[in-house]
C-alpha positions as CSV (number, residue, x, y, z in Angstrom):
1,M,60.6,45.3,78.5
2,R,64.2,44.7,79.3
3,T,65.2,47.5,76.9
4,A,62.8,49.9,78.7
5,R,64.1,48.9,82.1
6,A,67.7,49.3,80.9
7,T,66.9,52.8,79.5
8,A,65.1,53.8,82.7
9,A,68.1,52.6,84.8
10,A,70.5,54.6,82.5
11,V,68.4,57.7,82.7
12,T,68.2,57.4,86.5
13,A,71.9,57.0,86.7
14,V,72.5,60.1,84.6
15,I,70.1,62.1,86.6
16,G,71.7,60.8,89.8
17,A,75.2,61.7,88.6
18,G,74.0,65.1,87.5
19,A,72.4,65.8,90.9
20,A,75.6,64.6,92.6
21,A,77.6,66.9,90.4
22,V,75.4,69.9,91.3
23,A,75.6,69.0,95.0
24,A,79.4,68.7,94.8
25,G,79.6,72.0,92.9
26,R,77.5,73.8,95.6
27,F,79.6,72.3,98.4
28,A,82.8,73.3,96.7
29,S,81.6,76.9,96.0
30,D,80.8,77.3,99.7
31,A,84.5,77.7,100.2
32,A,84.2,81.3,98.9
33,L,80.5,82.0,99.3
34,R,80.2,81.1,103.0
35,I,83.5,82.4,104.4
36,P,83.0,82.9,108.2
37,S,83.8,86.4,109.4
38,G,86.7,86.8,111.8
39,R,88.5,83.5,111.1
40,P,91.7,82.9,109.2
41,L,91.1,81.8,105.6
42,P,91.5,78.1,104.8
43,T,94.7,78.9,102.9
44,E,96.4,79.8,106.2
45,P,98.3,76.7,107.5
46,G,97.8,75.5,111.0
47,L,100.7,75.8,113.4
48,T,101.4,74.3,116.8
49,V,102.6,76.3,119.8
50,H,105.6,74.5,121.2
51,A,106.6,76.8,124.0
52,T,106.3,80.3,125.3
53,A,108.7,82.4,127.4
54,A,109.1,86.1,128.3
55,G,108.8,87.9,125.0
56,Q,108.9,84.9,122.7
57,V,106.8,82.1,121.3
58,T,108.0,78.9,119.6
59,L,106.0,77.6,116.7
60,T,106.0,74.8,114.2
61,R,108.6,75.6,111.5
62,D,106.6,76.4,108.4
63,L,106.9,79.0,105.6
64,A,104.1,80.9,107.3
65,A,106.0,80.9,110.7
66,L,109.0,82.4,108.9
67,R,107.2,85.3,107.3
68,P,108.6,88.8,108.0
69,G,106.6,91.3,109.9
70,R,103.9,91.4,112.5
71,Y,100.8,89.3,112.8
72,G,98.0,88.2,115.0
73,L,98.2,84.7,116.2
74,V,94.8,83.2,117.0
75,G,93.9,79.9,118.6
76,E,90.6,78.5,119.9
77,R,90.9,80.4,123.2
78,F,93.5,83.1,122.7
79,H,94.7,86.0,120.5
80,A,98.3,87.2,120.6
81,V,100.5,89.5,118.5
82,V,103.8,88.2,117.2
83,G,106.7,90.1,115.7
84,P,109.6,89.0,113.6
85,V,111.6,85.8,113.9
86,L,114.2,86.3,116.7
87,A,117.8,86.4,115.5
88,G,120.4,84.8,117.8
89,T,117.8,82.5,119.4
90,S,118.2,78.8,119.2
91,H,115.8,77.3,116.7
92,S,115.4,73.5,116.2
93,A,115.0,71.9,112.8
94,D,111.2,71.7,113.4
95,T,110.5,75.0,115.2
96,V,111.0,78.7,114.9
97,V,111.0,81.4,117.6
98,R,109.3,84.7,117.1
99,R,108.9,87.7,119.3
100,L,105.8,87.6,121.4
101,E,104.6,91.2,121.6
102,R,101.5,90.8,123.7
103,V,98.7,88.4,124.5
104,T,95.4,90.1,123.9
105,Y,93.2,87.5,125.6
106,G,93.6,83.9,126.8
107,T,96.9,82.1,127.1
108,P,98.8,80.3,124.3
109,E,99.8,76.9,125.8
110,P,102.2,74.3,124.4
111,G,100.2,72.0,122.2
112,D,97.7,74.6,121.2
113,R,96.9,74.9,117.5
114,A,97.0,78.4,116.0
115,R,97.0,80.3,112.8
116,F,98.3,83.7,111.7
117,T,95.9,86.4,111.0
118,P,96.4,90.0,109.6
119,N,94.4,91.3,112.6
120,V,96.7,92.6,115.3
121,H,93.9,94.3,117.2
122,V,90.7,93.1,118.8
123,G,87.8,95.3,119.7
124,D,86.9,98.8,118.4
125,P,88.9,102.0,118.0
126,A,88.4,102.9,121.7
127,T,89.1,99.5,123.3
128,A,92.0,98.6,120.9
129,L,93.7,101.9,120.4
130,G,92.2,104.4,122.8
131,V,90.8,106.3,119.9
132,D,87.5,108.3,120.4
133,H,84.9,107.4,117.8
134,T,81.2,107.5,117.3
135,V,79.1,104.5,116.4
136,L,76.7,105.3,113.6
137,D,73.9,103.4,111.8
138,V,74.3,104.3,108.1
139,P,71.1,103.6,106.2
140,G,71.8,100.8,103.7
141,E,69.8,99.0,101.0
142,L,69.0,96.1,103.4
143,G,68.9,98.0,106.7
144,P,71.2,100.0,109.0
145,L,74.9,99.5,108.7
146,P,76.8,99.8,112.0
147,T,79.7,102.1,111.3
148,W,82.7,103.5,113.2
149,F,83.3,107.2,112.6
150,V,86.7,108.7,113.7
151,P,86.6,112.4,113.2
152,G,89.4,114.4,111.6
153,A,90.1,118.0,110.5
154,R,90.2,117.5,106.7
155,D,87.3,117.6,104.2
156,T,88.7,114.6,102.4
157,W,87.4,111.5,104.1
158,V,88.6,107.9,104.0
159,I,86.0,105.0,103.9
160,A,87.7,101.7,104.8
161,V,86.2,98.2,104.2
162,H,87.5,94.8,105.0
163,G,87.2,91.7,102.8
164,L,87.0,87.9,102.9
165,G,87.1,86.3,106.3
166,A,87.8,89.6,108.1
167,T,85.9,92.0,110.2
168,R,86.2,95.8,110.8
169,E,89.0,95.1,113.2
170,L,91.3,94.7,110.2
171,V,91.1,98.4,109.6
172,L,92.5,99.1,113.0
173,N,95.9,98.2,111.7
174,V,96.1,101.4,109.7
175,L,93.8,103.7,111.7
176,D,96.5,105.5,113.6
177,A,98.3,106.2,110.3
178,L,95.1,107.8,108.9
179,R,94.5,109.7,112.1
180,R,98.0,111.1,112.1
181,N,97.2,112.8,108.7
182,Q,93.9,114.1,110.2
183,F,91.5,112.3,107.8
184,P,88.0,111.6,109.0
185,V,87.5,107.8,108.7
186,L,84.3,105.8,108.3
187,V,84.6,102.0,108.8
188,P,81.2,100.4,107.9
189,A,80.1,96.9,108.4
190,Y,78.2,95.5,105.4
191,R,75.8,92.8,104.4
192,G,76.9,89.4,105.7
193,D,78.9,90.8,108.6
194,P,77.7,89.5,112.0
195,E,76.4,92.9,113.1
196,A,75.0,94.0,109.7
197,P,71.9,92.9,107.7
198,R,72.0,89.4,106.3
199,S,72.5,89.0,102.5
200,P,69.1,87.9,101.1
201,D,70.5,84.5,100.0
202,G,73.0,84.2,102.9
203,L,75.9,84.2,100.5
204,N,79.0,86.3,99.9
205,H,78.9,87.8,96.4
206,L,82.6,88.8,96.4
207,G,81.8,92.5,96.2
208,E,79.3,92.3,93.4
209,T,76.3,93.2,95.5
210,E,78.1,94.3,98.7
211,W,79.4,97.4,96.9
212,R,76.0,99.0,97.4
213,D,76.7,99.2,101.1
214,L,79.9,101.0,100.5
215,D,77.9,103.3,98.2
216,A,75.6,104.0,101.2
217,A,78.6,104.9,103.3
218,L,79.8,107.2,100.5
219,R,76.5,108.9,100.5
220,H,76.6,109.4,104.2
221,A,80.1,111.0,104.0
222,V,79.1,113.4,101.2
223,D,75.9,114.3,103.1
224,S,78.0,114.9,106.2
225,G,80.3,117.4,104.6
226,A,83.0,115.3,102.8
227,R,84.2,117.2,99.8
228,K,86.3,114.3,98.5
229,V,86.5,110.6,99.6
230,V,89.2,108.0,99.3
231,L,87.9,104.4,99.2
232,Y,90.2,102.0,100.9
233,G,89.5,98.2,100.6
234,W,91.1,94.9,101.4
235,S,90.4,91.8,99.4
236,T,86.8,91.8,98.2
237,G,86.5,95.2,100.0
238,A,88.9,96.4,97.2
239,T,86.5,95.0,94.7
240,M,83.7,96.9,96.4
241,A,85.8,100.1,96.1
242,L,86.3,99.5,92.4
243,R,82.6,98.9,91.8
244,T,81.6,102.0,93.8
245,A,84.0,104.2,91.9
246,A,82.7,102.9,88.6
247,R,79.0,102.7,89.4
248,S,78.0,105.1,92.1
249,E,75.9,108.2,91.4
250,L,78.3,110.0,93.7
251,R,81.5,108.8,92.0
252,E,82.6,112.3,91.2
253,H,83.4,112.7,94.9
254,V,85.8,109.7,94.8
255,A,89.3,111.2,94.7
256,G,91.3,108.1,95.0
257,L,91.4,104.3,95.6
258,L,93.6,102.3,98.0
259,L,93.4,98.6,97.1
260,D,95.1,96.0,99.3
261,S,95.2,92.4,97.9
262,P,92.3,93.2,95.5
263,V,90.2,90.3,94.3
264,L,90.3,91.1,90.6
265,D,89.3,87.7,89.2
266,W,86.7,85.9,91.3
267,E,87.1,82.6,89.6
268,S,90.8,82.4,90.6
269,T,89.9,83.3,94.2
270,L,87.1,80.7,94.4
271,R,89.3,78.0,93.0
272,A,92.0,78.9,95.5
273,L,89.7,78.8,98.5
274,A,88.0,75.6,97.3
275,G,91.4,74.0,96.7
276,A,92.6,75.0,100.2
277,R,89.7,72.9,101.5
278,R,91.0,69.9,99.6
279,T,88.3,70.0,96.9
280,P,89.4,67.7,94.2
281,G,90.6,69.5,91.1
282,V,87.9,67.8,88.9
283,L,85.2,69.6,91.0
284,L,86.7,73.1,90.7
285,P,84.9,73.9,87.4
286,L,81.7,72.7,89.0
287,A,82.3,75.1,91.9
288,V,82.8,78.0,89.5
289,R,79.5,77.2,87.7
290,A,77.7,76.7,90.9
291,A,78.9,80.0,92.3
292,Q,77.7,81.8,89.1
293,G,74.3,80.1,89.3
294,R,73.8,80.8,93.0
295,T,74.9,84.4,93.0
296,G,74.7,85.7,89.4
297,L,78.3,86.9,89.8
298,Y,78.9,89.5,87.1
299,G,75.7,88.6,85.4
300,D,75.1,92.1,84.2
301,H,78.3,92.5,82.2
302,R,81.2,90.6,80.7
303,P,82.8,88.0,82.9
304,G,86.4,88.0,84.0
305,A,88.7,90.5,85.6
306,V,87.7,93.7,87.2
307,R,89.1,96.8,85.3
308,L,89.2,100.5,86.0
309,D,87.0,101.2,83.0
310,G,85.9,104.8,83.3
311,V,87.7,105.4,86.6
312,A,90.5,107.7,85.9
313,I,91.5,108.5,89.5
314,P,94.7,108.0,91.5
315,T,94.9,104.4,92.6
316,Q,97.4,102.7,94.9
317,I,97.6,98.9,95.0
318,F,99.4,97.0,97.7
319,H,99.9,93.4,96.6
320,G,102.5,90.7,96.2
321,P,103.4,87.3,94.7
322,D,102.8,85.4,97.9
323,D,99.1,86.0,97.9
324,T,97.6,82.6,97.0
325,V,93.9,83.8,97.3
326,A,93.9,86.8,94.9
327,P,96.7,86.3,92.3
328,W,99.2,89.1,92.0
329,R,99.3,88.9,88.2
330,F,95.9,90.6,87.9
331,S,97.1,93.6,89.9
332,R,100.2,93.8,87.7
333,R,98.0,93.7,84.6
334,L,95.8,96.4,86.0
335,A,98.7,98.7,86.8
336,A,100.3,98.1,83.4
337,A,97.0,98.9,81.7
338,H,96.7,102.2,83.6
339,P,100.2,103.6,84.1
340,N,99.1,107.2,84.6
341,T,96.6,106.5,87.4
342,V,97.6,103.1,89.0
343,T,100.7,102.5,91.1
344,L,101.5,99.0,92.3
345,Q,103.4,98.6,95.5
346,T,104.8,95.1,95.4
347,V,105.0,93.5,98.9
348,R,106.9,90.1,99.2
349,G,106.4,87.6,101.9
350,A,102.8,88.5,102.7
351,P,99.7,86.4,102.4
352,H,96.3,87.7,101.3
353,A,95.2,91.0,102.9
354,A,98.3,91.2,105.0
355,M,100.5,93.6,103.0
356,W,100.7,96.0,106.0
357,N,101.8,93.1,108.3
358,A,104.9,92.3,106.3
359,D,106.4,95.8,106.8
360,P,104.1,98.2,108.6
361,A,106.6,101.2,108.4
362,A,107.1,100.9,104.7
363,Y,103.4,100.4,104.1
364,E,102.4,103.4,106.1
365,E,105.0,105.6,104.3
366,S,103.6,104.5,100.9
367,L,100.1,105.3,102.3
368,R,101.2,108.7,103.4
369,R,102.8,109.6,100.0
370,F,99.7,108.6,98.2
371,L,97.3,110.5,100.5
372,V,99.3,113.8,100.8
373,P,98.3,115.1,97.3
374,L,94.7,114.3,98.1
375,M,94.5,116.3,101.3
């Protein structure tokens, strides 16, 4: 009897431990599978606003606060745009002073907590940039996909999609550059976005199912007269672009790919996001297995990195070594494996999906050089 009780207790303990491990894995995997839209990623450090003055803001001294370039600064009740660190301004040992370009809404006050975001615009093309556009409902697999359409004179269109934690507002950073070159631009929302259909399981599939919504936008462009299409994606939006170029029935219309901070190895990205939420290292393998079980990530082909198998089209990657979410090494490998079709523009000092922010002028010039032959 005692042996039976001991065995039962041991089995119960094992089952309990197994259930706890499964629960822990699911919780840790939520760091990537349930990323809220429109909020800075958990890898972005929190800063404190110490002071504001005419044209300047004083922030906690941190590697993030010292980054080059131009960023959105978002707090609980405000959004502002900050430029470079101000030279010739007094900085304390604990603070850094950056140019305050504008306050979009609210008021940053001393003591407010804030984070950097790649989004320097809030709203839509009209409210943020004064750009005329049409709001479309593109038919998608799960329902209508709200889409901004900005007309242009060319028959080569650009379809631009955001990625992890972002919204369509991210595309506004480069919209003027695309318009200057007279490209019609489609900016679709896709499953999981607040204004788009919900994913059936409520989870982010890191581009593995979301690409079908980009494919729907591609079909709309071709049906509307686009002769060629450039797919432009940030983060998991870049993964969607790769998937669409490889799998779409309309892939012969895809003339080029623009990939900013592409997620090319989902396991590395999931581990980075879970680690940023202080998930213990011992739980990270459980998070990976839980993500696979919950989403079937790459269940229909080999696991591992995304490659341009069968996609021999011009591709420009913007990426750099300071991206802690989507490791730069996978972009380097991709470019090295396809030297005739893939060009890597290395951007230093920029976090995930913020390659434009580090040096907008240099980024837009690279963008122009890539697009000119495709016009």
